[in-house]
C-alpha positions in Angstrom: -48.6 -64.6 -39.4 -52.2 -65.1 -39.1 -52.7 -67.5 -42.4 -50.0 -69.5 -41.1 -51.6 -70.2 -37.8 -54.0 -72.5 -39.1 -51.4 -74.7 -40.3 -49.7 -74.7 -37.1 -52.8 -75.5 -35.2 -53.5 -78.2 -37.8 -50.3 -79.5 -37.5 -50.3 -79.5 -33.6 -53.6 -81.5 -33.5 -52.1 -84.3 -36.0 -48.9 -84.4 -33.7 -51.0 -84.7 -30.4 -53.3 -87.2 -32.2 -50.3 -89.4 -33.4 -48.5 -89.2 -29.9 -51.6 -89.7 -27.2 -52.4 -93.0 -26.5 -55.6 -94.1 -28.2 -58.1 -96.8 -27.6 -58.5 -99.0 -31.0 -62.2 -100.2 -31.8 -63.7 -102.0 -34.5 -66.2 -99.7 -36.1 -69.6 -100.1 -37.7 -68.8 -99.6 -41.2 -66.9 -102.6 -43.2 -64.1 -102.1 -46.0 -65.2 -103.0 -49.5 -62.2 -105.0 -50.3 -61.7 -106.8 -47.3 -65.2 -107.2 -46.1 -63.9 -106.6 -42.3 -65.1 -103.8 -39.9 -62.9 -100.5 -40.0 -60.9 -100.1 -36.9 -61.1 -96.5 -35.4 -58.1 -94.9 -33.2 -60.2 -93.0 -30.5 -58.2 -90.4 -28.8 -60.2 -87.0 -29.5 -61.0 -86.0 -26.1 -57.4 -86.3 -24.8 -56.2 -84.4 -28.0 -58.9 -81.8 -27.5 -57.9 -81.3 -23.7 -54.4 -81.2 -24.5 -54.9 -78.7 -27.2 -57.1 -76.4 -25.1 -54.3 -76.6 -22.4 -51.6 -75.4 -24.8 -54.0 -72.6 -26.0 -54.6 -71.7 -22.5 -51.0 -71.4 -21.6 -50.3 -69.5 -24.8 -53.2 -66.8 -24.1 -51.7 -66.8 -20.2 -48.3 -66.3 -21.7 -48.7 -63.8 -24.5 -52.4 -62.6 -24.4 -54.4 -62.2 -27.4 -52.0 -60.6 -29.7 -52.7 -58.1 -32.4 -53.5 -60.9 -35.0 -55.3 -62.8 -32.9 -58.7 -62.4 -34.5 -57.1 -62.4 -37.8 -55.8 -65.9 -36.9 -59.5 -67.2 -35.8 -60.9 -66.1 -39.1 -58.0 -67.7 -41.2 -58.6 -70.8 -39.4 -62.3 -70.9 -40.0 -62.1 -70.0 -43.4 -59.3 -72.7 -44.1 -61.6 -75.1 -42.5 -64.6 -74.2 -44.5 -62.5 -74.3 -47.9 -61.3 -77.8 -47.1 -64.6 -79.1 -46.1 -66.2 -77.8 -49.2 -63.1 -79.3 -51.4 -63.6 -82.9 -49.9 -67.6 -82.6 -49.9 -67.8 -81.5 -53.6 -64.9 -83.3 -55.0 -66.8 -86.8 -55.5 -66.3 -88.1 -59.1 -69.3 -89.9 -60.5 -67.0 -92.4 -62.6 -65.6 -93.7 -59.3 -65.9 -97.2 -58.7 -68.1 -96.9 -55.4 -69.8 -93.7 -56.1 -73.4 -93.7 -54.8 -73.2 -97.2 -53.2 -74.2 -97.7 -49.6 -71.3 -98.1 -47.4 -71.3 -101.8 -46.3 -72.0 -102.1 -42.4 -72.1 -105.3 -40.1 -75.8 -105.6 -40.4 -76.1 -105.8 -44.0 -76.3 -109.0 -45.8 -73.4 -108.2 -48.1 -71.0 -107.8 -45.1 -71.2 -111.3 -43.8 
């Protein structure tokens, strides 16, 4: 069960991110294809507070169970593995590899 817990946590945070209301803002970076600012969906604080509330209720009702620390270490390990995967998967043959991301203040983005 300890190795299933990170997936439950990630799935729960994804569901909260999709269900809770968010503020849509134009970002600083621009799209390479459309040259328009990318939009950001901001509701991270709501998701964090809601998730911590669920976690507090879980701990109050069940207490730290036998596999609690295994779940914590499994979640951290899975997070590190996924982060390393995305950080080191860059392909030098990609079309935009090594280019500076377009931003509103660059001449290309006008």
